[in-house]
N, CA, C and O atoms as a GROMACS GRO file, in nm:
protein
  308
    1MET      N    1   0.084  -0.116   0.000
    1MET     CA    2   0.000   0.000   0.000
    1MET      C    3   0.089   0.123   0.000
    1MET      O    4   0.197   0.123   0.060
    2LEU      N    5   0.044   0.226  -0.067
    2LEU     CA    6   0.117   0.350  -0.076
    2LEU      C    7   0.020   0.464  -0.052
    2LEU      O    8  -0.094   0.459  -0.098
    3ALA      N    9   0.063   0.565   0.020
    3ALA     CA   10  -0.021   0.682   0.046
    3ALA      C   11   0.055   0.806   0.002
    3ALA      O   12   0.177   0.814   0.016
    4GLY      N   13  -0.018   0.902  -0.052
    4GLY     CA   14   0.041   1.028  -0.092
    4GLY      C   15  -0.014   1.142  -0.010
    4GLY      O   16  -0.135   1.150   0.013
    5CYS      N   17   0.073   1.229   0.036
    5CYS     CA   18   0.032   1.345   0.117
    5CYS      C   19   0.096   1.469   0.057
    5CYS      O   20   0.203   1.464  -0.003
    6GLY      N   21   0.028   1.581   0.075
    6GLY     CA   22   0.084   1.707   0.027
    6GLY      C   23  -0.020   1.815   0.032
    6GLY      O   24  -0.139   1.789   0.051
    7GLY      N   25   0.025   1.935   0.014
    7GLY     CA   26  -0.063   2.050   0.017
    7GLY      C   27  -0.153   2.057  -0.105
    7GLY      O   28  -0.133   1.987  -0.204
    8ALA      N   29  -0.253   2.144  -0.094
    8ALA     CA   30  -0.345   2.166  -0.206
    8ALA      C   31  -0.267   2.215  -0.328
    8ALA      O   32  -0.183   2.304  -0.317
    9GLY      N   33  -0.296   2.156  -0.443
    9GLY     CA   34  -0.232   2.198  -0.566
    9GLY      C   35  -0.094   2.141  -0.590
    9GLY      O   36  -0.025   2.184  -0.683
   10SER      N   37  -0.052   2.046  -0.509
   10SER     CA   38   0.084   1.990  -0.525
   10SER      C   39   0.092   1.878  -0.628
   10SER      O   40   0.201   1.832  -0.660
   11GLY      N   41  -0.023   1.834  -0.681
   11GLY     CA   42  -0.022   1.735  -0.789
   11GLY      C   43  -0.058   1.594  -0.749
   11GLY      O   44  -0.038   1.501  -0.828
   12LYS      N   45  -0.110   1.574  -0.630
   12LYS     CA   46  -0.144   1.438  -0.584
   12LYS      C   47  -0.249   1.373  -0.673
   12LYS      O   48  -0.230   1.260  -0.719
   13SER      N   49  -0.356   1.443  -0.698
   13SER     CA   50  -0.464   1.386  -0.781
   13SER      C   51  -0.417   1.364  -0.924
   13SER      O   52  -0.453   1.264  -0.986
   14THR      N   53  -0.339   1.456  -0.977
   14THR     CA   54  -0.287   1.441  -1.113
   14THR      C   55  -0.197   1.319  -1.122
   14THR      O   56  -0.205   1.244  -1.219
   15LEU      N   57  -0.112   1.299  -1.023
   15LEU     CA   58  -0.027   1.180  -1.022
   15LEU      C   59  -0.110   1.053  -1.021
   15LEU      O   60  -0.083   0.960  -1.097
   16LEU      N   61  -0.212   1.048  -0.936
   16LEU     CA   62  -0.298   0.930  -0.930
   16LEU      C   63  -0.369   0.905  -1.062
   16LEU      O   64  -0.382   0.790  -1.105
   17LYS      N   65  -0.416   1.011  -1.125
   17LYS     CA   66  -0.485   0.996  -1.254
   17LYS      C   67  -0.389   0.946  -1.361
   17LYS      O   68  -0.428   0.866  -1.446
   18CYS      N   69  -0.264   0.991  -1.357
   18CYS     CA   70  -0.164   0.944  -1.454
   18CYS      C   71  -0.131   0.797  -1.431
   18CYS      O   72  -0.120   0.719  -1.526
   19VAL      N   73  -0.114   0.758  -1.305
   19VAL     CA   74  -0.082   0.619  -1.273
   19VAL      C   75  -0.197   0.527  -1.313
   19VAL      O   76  -0.174   0.414  -1.354
   20ASN      N   77  -0.320   0.576  -1.301
   20ASN     CA   78  -0.437   0.495  -1.335
   20ASN      C   79  -0.477   0.511  -1.482
   20ASN      O   80  -0.580   0.459  -1.525
   21LEU      N   81  -0.394   0.583  -1.558
   21LEU     CA   82  -0.414   0.605  -1.702
   21LEU      C   83  -0.546   0.674  -1.734
   21LEU      O   84  -0.607   0.648  -1.838
   22VAL      N   85  -0.590   0.760  -1.645
   22VAL     CA   86  -0.710   0.841  -1.668
   22VAL      C   87  -0.671   0.972  -1.734
   22VAL      O   88  -0.750   1.031  -1.807
   23GLU      N   89  -0.549   1.018  -1.708
   23GLU     CA   90  -0.498   1.141  -1.766
   23GLU      C   91  -0.370   1.109  -1.842
   23GLU      O   92  -0.292   1.023  -1.800
   24ASP      N   93  -0.349   1.179  -1.953
   24ASP     CA   94  -0.230   1.156  -2.035
   24ASP      C   95  -0.104   1.196  -1.959
   24ASP      O   96  -0.104   1.291  -1.881
   25ILE      N   97   0.003   1.122  -1.984
   25ILE     CA   98   0.133   1.150  -1.924
   25ILE      C   99   0.212   1.233  -2.024
   25ILE      O  100   0.243   1.186  -2.134
   26ASP      N  101   0.244   1.357  -1.987
   26ASP     CA  102   0.313   1.449  -2.078
   26ASP      C  103   0.463   1.422  -2.088
   26ASP      O  104   0.522   1.433  -2.196
   27ALA      N  105   0.524   1.385  -1.977
   27ALA     CA  106   0.669   1.364  -1.976
   27ALA      C  107   0.704   1.267  -1.864
   27ALA      O  108   0.627   1.247  -1.770
   28GLY      N  109   0.821   1.208  -1.876
   28GLY     CA  110   0.866   1.116  -1.773
   28GLY      C  111   0.817   0.975  -1.797
   28GLY      O  112   0.762   0.942  -1.902
   29ARG      N  113   0.838   0.891  -1.695
   29ARG     CA  114   0.799   0.751  -1.704
   29ARG      C  115   0.722   0.714  -1.579
   29ARG      O  116   0.751   0.763  -1.470
   30VAL      N  117   0.624   0.627  -1.596
   30VAL     CA  118   0.553   0.570  -1.482
   30VAL      C  119   0.575   0.420  -1.490
   30VAL      O  120   0.538   0.355  -1.588
   31VAL      N  121   0.635   0.365  -1.384
   31VAL     CA  122   0.665   0.222  -1.380
   31VAL      C  123   0.590   0.161  -1.263
   31VAL      O  124   0.605   0.204  -1.149
   32VAL      N  125   0.509   0.060  -1.292
   32VAL     CA  126   0.432  -0.010  -1.190
   32VAL      C  127   0.475  -0.156  -1.192
   32VAL      O  128   0.461  -0.225  -1.294
   33GLU      N  129   0.528  -0.204  -1.081
   33GLU     CA  130   0.578  -0.340  -1.069
   33GLU      C  131   0.675  -0.376  -1.181
   33GLU      O  132   0.667  -0.484  -1.238
   34GLY      N  133   0.765  -0.283  -1.213
   34GLY     CA  134   0.868  -0.306  -1.312
   34GLY      C  135   0.826  -0.287  -1.456
   34GLY      O  136   0.909  -0.302  -1.546
   35GLU      N  137   0.701  -0.254  -1.482
   35GLU     CA  138   0.651  -0.236  -1.618
   35GLU      C  139   0.617  -0.090  -1.643
   35GLU      O  140   0.548  -0.026  -1.563
   36GLU      N  141   0.667  -0.037  -1.757
   36GLU     CA  142   0.629   0.098  -1.796
   36GLU      C  143   0.484   0.094  -1.844
   36GLU      O  144   0.448   0.013  -1.930
   37ILE      N  145   0.401   0.181  -1.787
   37ILE     CA  146   0.259   0.173  -1.819
   37ILE      C  147   0.214   0.273  -1.924
   37ILE      O  148   0.099   0.268  -1.968
   38GLU      N  149   0.302   0.363  -1.966
   38GLU     CA  150   0.259   0.464  -2.063
   38GLU      C  151   0.286   0.423  -2.207
   38GLU      O  152   0.260   0.501  -2.299
   39VAL      N  153   0.338   0.303  -2.230
   39VAL     CA  154   0.364   0.256  -2.366
   39VAL      C  155   0.231   0.219  -2.434
   39VAL      O  156   0.139   0.171  -2.367
   40PRO      N  157   0.221   0.239  -2.565
   40PRO     CA  158   0.095   0.214  -2.635
   40PRO      C  159   0.045   0.069  -2.625
   40PRO      O  160  -0.076   0.045  -2.632
   41SER      N  161   0.135  -0.026  -2.608
   41SER     CA  162   0.094  -0.167  -2.607
   41SER      C  163   0.041  -0.214  -2.472
   41SER      O  164   0.001  -0.330  -2.460
   42VAL      N  165   0.040  -0.129  -2.370
   42VAL     CA  166  -0.002  -0.171  -2.236
   42VAL      C  167  -0.153  -0.200  -2.234
   42VAL      O  168  -0.231  -0.131  -2.299
   43ASP      N  169  -0.191  -0.300  -2.159
   43ASP     CA  170  -0.332  -0.332  -2.138
   43ASP      C  171  -0.384  -0.245  -2.023
   43ASP      O  172  -0.356  -0.271  -1.906
   44VAL      N  173  -0.460  -0.142  -2.058
   44VAL     CA  174  -0.508  -0.044  -1.960
   44VAL      C  175  -0.590  -0.111  -1.851
   44VAL      O  176  -0.573  -0.080  -1.733
   45ASN      N  177  -0.675  -0.202  -1.888
   45ASN     CA  178  -0.759  -0.269  -1.788
   45ASN      C  179  -0.675  -0.352  -1.692
   45ASN      O  180  -0.706  -0.359  -1.573
   46CYS      N  181  -0.571  -0.413  -1.741
   46CYS     CA  182  -0.482  -0.491  -1.654
   46CYS      C  183  -0.412  -0.400  -1.554
   46CYS      O  184  -0.400  -0.436  -1.436
   47VAL      N  185  -0.367  -0.284  -1.598
   47VAL     CA  186  -0.302  -0.188  -1.508
   47VAL      C  187  -0.401  -0.144  -1.401
   47VAL      O  188  -0.368  -0.142  -1.283
   48ARG      N  189  -0.522  -0.109  -1.442
   48ARG     CA  190  -0.622  -0.057  -1.349
   48ARG      C  191  -0.669  -0.162  -1.248
   48ARG      O  192  -0.708  -0.126  -1.136
   49ARG      N  193  -0.664  -0.289  -1.284
   49ARG     CA  194  -0.705  -0.394  -1.189
   49ARG      C  195  -0.617  -0.397  -1.065
   49ARG      O  196  -0.662  -0.436  -0.958
   50GLY      N  197  -0.492  -0.357  -1.080
   50GLY     CA  198  -0.398  -0.363  -0.968
   50GLY      C  199  -0.385  -0.235  -0.889
   50GLY      O  200  -0.304  -0.226  -0.797
   51ILE      N  201  -0.464  -0.134  -0.924
   51ILE     CA  202  -0.453  -0.003  -0.859
   51ILE      C  203  -0.588   0.037  -0.804
   51ILE      O  204  -0.688   0.036  -0.875
   52GLY      N  205  -0.591   0.072  -0.676
   52GLY     CA  206  -0.714   0.122  -0.614
   52GLY      C  207  -0.696   0.266  -0.573
   52GLY      O  208  -0.597   0.301  -0.508
   53ILE      N  209  -0.791   0.350  -0.609
   53ILE     CA  210  -0.783   0.492  -0.578
   53ILE      C  211  -0.915   0.535  -0.515
   53ILE      O  212  -1.023   0.500  -0.564
   54VAL      N  213  -0.905   0.612  -0.408
   54VAL     CA  214  -1.023   0.672  -0.347
   54VAL      C  215  -1.004   0.823  -0.356
   54VAL      O  216  -0.914   0.878  -0.293
   55TYR      N  217  -1.086   0.889  -0.435
   55TYR     CA  218  -1.076   1.032  -0.451
   55TYR      C  219  -1.147   1.105  -0.338
   55TYR      O  220  -1.227   1.046  -0.266
   56GLN      N  221  -1.118   1.234  -0.323
   56GLN     CA  222  -1.180   1.313  -0.218
   56GLN      C  223  -1.332   1.317  -0.233
   56GLN      O  224  -1.404   1.309  -0.134
   57SER      N  225  -1.379   1.329  -0.356
   57SER     CA  226  -1.523   1.334  -0.379
   57SER      C  227  -1.571   1.193  -0.414
   57SER      O  228  -1.599   1.163  -0.530
   58PHE      N  229  -1.579   1.110  -0.314
   58PHE     CA  230  -1.619   0.973  -0.337
   58PHE      C  231  -1.769   0.958  -0.309
   58PHE      O  232  -1.826   1.036  -0.233
   59ASN      N  233  -1.829   0.861  -0.370
   59ASN     CA  234  -1.971   0.835  -0.351
   59ASN      C  235  -1.987   0.695  -0.294
   59ASN      O  236  -1.949   0.597  -0.357
   60LEU      N  237  -2.043   0.688  -0.177
   60LEU     CA  238  -2.069   0.559  -0.114
   60LEU      C  239  -2.216   0.525  -0.126
   60LEU      O  240  -2.301   0.614  -0.135
   61PHE      N  241  -2.248   0.397  -0.127
   61PHE     CA  242  -2.386   0.354  -0.124
   61PHE      C  243  -2.435   0.369   0.021
   61PHE      O  244  -2.380   0.304   0.110
   62PRO      N  245  -2.536   0.451   0.044
   62PRO     CA  246  -2.577   0.479   0.182
   62PRO      C  247  -2.636   0.358   0.255
   62PRO      O  248  -2.636   0.355   0.378
   63HIS      N  249  -2.684   0.260   0.181
   63HIS     CA  250  -2.744   0.143   0.245
   63HIS      C  251  -2.641   0.035   0.281
   63HIS      O  252  -2.676  -0.069   0.336
   64MET      N  253  -2.513   0.061   0.249
   64MET     CA  254  -2.406  -0.036   0.277
   64MET      C  255  -2.312   0.018   0.384
   64MET      O  256  -2.300   0.139   0.403
   65THR      N  257  -2.246  -0.073   0.452
   65THR     CA  258  -2.143  -0.033   0.547
   65THR      C  259  -2.020   0.016   0.469
   65THR      O  260  -2.010  -0.006   0.348
   66VAL      N  261  -1.928   0.081   0.538
   66VAL     CA  262  -1.805   0.126   0.473
   66VAL      C  263  -1.729   0.005   0.418
   66VAL      O  264  -1.681   0.009   0.305
   67LEU      N  265  -1.719  -0.100   0.497
   67LEU     CA  266  -1.648  -0.220   0.452
   67LEU      C  267  -1.712  -0.276   0.326
   67LEU      O  268  -1.641  -0.313   0.232
   68ARG      N  269  -1.841  -0.284   0.322
   68ARG     CA  270  -1.910  -0.338   0.204
   68ARG      C  271  -1.888  -0.247   0.082
   68ARG      O  272  -1.872  -0.296  -0.029
   69ASN      N  273  -1.888  -0.116   0.104
   69ASN     CA  274  -1.863  -0.021  -0.005
   69ASN      C  275  -1.725  -0.041  -0.066
   69ASN      O  276  -1.711  -0.040  -0.188
   70ILE      N  277  -1.622  -0.058   0.017
   70ILE     CA  278  -1.487  -0.068  -0.038
   70ILE      C  279  -1.452  -0.207  -0.090
   70ILE      O  280  -1.354  -0.223  -0.163
   71THR      N  281  -1.531  -0.307  -0.053
   71THR     CA  282  -1.503  -0.442  -0.104
   71THR      C  283  -1.596  -0.483  -0.218
   71THR      O  284  -1.582  -0.591  -0.275
   72LEU      N  285  -1.689  -0.397  -0.252
   72LEU     CA  286  -1.784  -0.430  -0.359
   72LEU      C  287  -1.716  -0.454  -0.493
   72LEU      O  288  -1.736  -0.558  -0.556
   73ALA      N  289  -1.634  -0.358  -0.537
   73ALA     CA  290  -1.570  -0.373  -0.669
   73ALA      C  291  -1.475  -0.492  -0.675
   73ALA      O  292  -1.483  -0.570  -0.769
   74PRO      N  293  -1.384  -0.509  -0.577
   74PRO     CA  294  -1.296  -0.627  -0.585
   74PRO      C  295  -1.373  -0.759  -0.581
   74PRO      O  296  -1.332  -0.857  -0.643
   75ALA      N  297  -1.482  -0.762  -0.508
   75ALA     CA  298  -1.562  -0.886  -0.500
   75ALA      C  299  -1.628  -0.916  -0.634
   75ALA      O  300  -1.642  -1.032  -0.672
   76ARG      N  301  -1.669  -0.812  -0.705
   76ARG     CA  302  -1.733  -0.831  -0.835
   76ARG      C  303  -1.634  -0.875  -0.942
   76ARG      O  304  -1.670  -0.948  -1.034
   77LEU      N  305  -1.509  -0.830  -0.930
   77LEU     CA  306  -1.408  -0.867  -1.030
   77LEU      C  307  -1.363  -1.010  -1.010
   77LEU      O  308  -1.278  -1.059  -1.084
   0.00000   0.00000   0.00000
């Protein structure tokens, strides 16, 4: 597990979006478990399966517990 901390506007969300291939990577390299993920031949879905992100504006199902909310997606996969 890895956690990122920093002040507002320091790029935490942008970094997470780049690692999860939601935002284009302008420069540099992103390597996850020894594999460069910004190459055109990468399987985006495979990369995303191994990365979990919780954004500040998250939406939980109100009828579920917190544990059930965070385990729903992995259980479905």
